[in-house]
N, C-alpha and C positions, 0 to 999 in steps of 0.2 A: 638561511631562510628564516624569517620571523615566524614565531608561533602563530601570529595573527594572520599570516598569509596562507591561503589555501594551497594544497599541493597541486602538482600538475595532474591533469586528467589522465586516468589510467586506461590504456587501450584494452580492447576485448581479448579474451583468452579462450574463446570457444566453449564457455561453461554450459551454454544451453543448446549446443549443437544437436540438431534433429528433434528439438522439442517445440511444441506449439504453446503459445502463451496468451492468456486473457487477462487484461488489467482494467480495473474500474477506476473512474475519476482520473483519467490519463490526459485530459486536455489541459491547456495552460502550460505553466512552467514550473510546476511543483514536483513533488516526489513521484507522482504517478507518471508524468511525462518522462522524467529522468529514468525511471525504471523501464519504460517502454523503449527508450533509446538504448539503454544498456542491453535490453533483450535482443534487439536486432544486431547490436555490436558483438554480442556474445554468441551469435550464430543460430538464433531461433529459426526454425524452418517456416514459421508463419506466426503472425501476431494479430490479435484483435484488441482494439482499445474501445472503451465505453465512457460516456460522460453524459451530463444533462445539458451541457452548453453546446449547441449544434455548431455554431461558427468556429468556436475554439477547437472543437473536436475535428472538424474538417481541416483546419489549419495544422493541427497536430499530425493528422494522418498524412497530409501532403509533405510535411517536413520529415517525418519518419521514412516515408517511401523514397524521398530523395536521398536520405542517408544510406538506405539499403534497397536499391531498386530491384535486386534479385529476390527479395523476400516479400511475399504477399502481406500487405498491411491493410487490415479491414477496420472499419469504424462503425459503431452502432450506438444509438441513443439509449440510455437506460437510467431510470430513477430507482435506486436501490431500496427506496421506501415503498415501492409498488411491486407486489409479488408477481403480478402478471408480466411486468416488464423484465423482472429478474429471470423468470422462467423462459421468456422469449429470447433474452440475450444468451443464456446458457445453451438453450437448444440450438440457436443459430451458430454459436461458436463451436459446439460439438460437431455440427454438420460441416460447416465451412472450413474448420481447421482439421477435419478428419480426426476428431478426438481432442480433448483438452488435456495437455500434459501438465501445464502450470497455470494456476489461478493466483493473481495477486489482488487481494482485497485492500484497496487503497482509499476507497470512499470514506470520508469523514467530515464532520462539521464541528467547529469550535465556537468560541465566543468569550466574552469577558463580562461577568455579572455576579455580584455577591448573592449568596443564597437568599437573603432576606428580601432582595429586590427581584428575584427570578420568578417568572410566571410559569405555570404548568406548561404552557405552550412552548416556551423557550427550553425548558428542561426536556420535554418529550421529543422535540424536534432534533436536538443533538443526539439523544439516545437512539432515535429511530434511524437516523442516517448512519451513525458511527457504530453502534452495537447491533441493532436489529438488521441493518443492511448487510453487515458482515455475516450474520447468521443466515439470512436469506440466500446470499450468494454461496456460502459454504454448503448449505443443505442442497441447493440445486446442483452444484458442481459434483458433490459426492454421489448423487444419484446417477450421474453420468460416468464418473471415474470408477466407481466400485465394480461394475461389470467388466471393465478393462483390467482391473487389478493393479492399477498403477496411477501415479499422479502426485503432484505436490501443490500445497496451498500455503501461501505466505500472507499473513495478516499484518497490517500496519497498526501497531499499538502506539504507546507513548510512555516515556518515563513517568508521566503524570499518573499512570496506573499504579506506581509505587510512591511517588513523591507528592507532597502537598503543595498547592499554590493557590493563593487567594484569587477568587473570581473564576475558578476553573472547576467547580464541583461537578457540573453536568458533564463536561468533557472528560475529567479524570475518572468519574464513575463509569462512563461509557468505555473508556480505554481499559480500565481494570476489568470490565466485563469482557472485552475482546481478549484479554490475557487468559481469563478463566475459560472462555469458549475455546480458545486455542488448545489449552491443556486437556480439556475433557473430550472435545471432538477429535483431538490428535490421537488419543488412546483408542477411540472407536474406529477411526480411519486406519490405524496401523494394522488392524486385523485383515484389512483388504489391500495391503501393500501401498497405502497412501500416507504421505507425511504431511502434517500440518504444523507449522511453526510461525513465529512472529518476530518482527523487529520492533524495538521501542526507542525511537529517536528522542533526543532531548530538544534541541532547537535546530531546525534546518531552514535557512532563510530563503523565501521565495515570495513572489508577488502577492499571493493570497494571504499569506501570514502577515505580510507587511500592512495589509489593510485591516487585519482582524484585531490589532492591539496597538496602543501608542508606541511610537518609536523608542521613547525612553525606557519603556518596560522591556522591549525586545533587546535593546542594547545592554541593559542590566543583566538579563538572563544569559546573553551571549558572553558577556564578560566574566560570568561565573564558571564557564567551562574551562577545562585545563589549558586549552590552546588560546583562550581569550577571544574566541570567535564562534559564530554559529557554524554548523556543518554545511557544506555544499550539498544540494539535493542529490547529486550523483554519488556522494559518499554514503548516503543511506541506501541508494539504489544498489551499490556494490554489495552490501550485506544481504539485500534481498536476492540478488543473483546467486550468492553463495547458498542461501537456504533453498532456492529453487533448483539448484543444480545437484548432481549426484555426489558432489563433495560433502554434502551434509546428510548422507544416506542413513546414518544411525541416529539422527536427531528427530525426536517426536515430541510435540507439545512444549517446545522450548521457546523462550522469549529472550532474544538477544538485545541487550542495551547498546544502541549506537550513540554512545555518550561517554563522557569522562566521569559521570556521577550516576551511579545506579539508583541511589535513593537519597 
């Protein structure tokens, strides 16, 4: 098999058996949807996905329900930059899922712009979705998980939290913030039997990413990886499943690089 050829899709192994899962930004074909699919394939007892794109959210819900007709798959709109919507989503998930066992904070926003050309609005928008949105969801979920004394939260960070790249100051700063939030909130949550960890992918090719940067830039980045290719979104989702499962029971505040280059 060529290094540039993706491996065969890995079947589920029941890692999330009897667990309920809530995932943000799970519509479309990116890491969020791949994570949702893996969750039902790994035996989750119930799933709720959220997004700001209604049509794509409904399509994702239908596709996931077809994959696992025996598992309740729920979908709700949520903009993670709006506190009221975050609170409503988490309250709904807590009620309809009979408690949230796993939260995956996948919502994020990127872009490509040099600092000297970047407006306050562009800077703040990326930070509000990527960092503040993760904070809002974590805060709301912890308030529901703590009385139960259990739960796992997995944040989607990025190797850009460690690694410099031109045109990515806003995104890199936000993802570095997600890493710091993961570490600090992880220590606080551990006192209540809750684990918070994160994944840090390098480059995972999907529809949204392909629209966010020139093809030649993405090809160059993918070529720098050890396998000479971008990750498949499900390869990142596999690591999220590990962190969401009981196999990572001793891990708190950790950030796992899903990449061949940590920095």
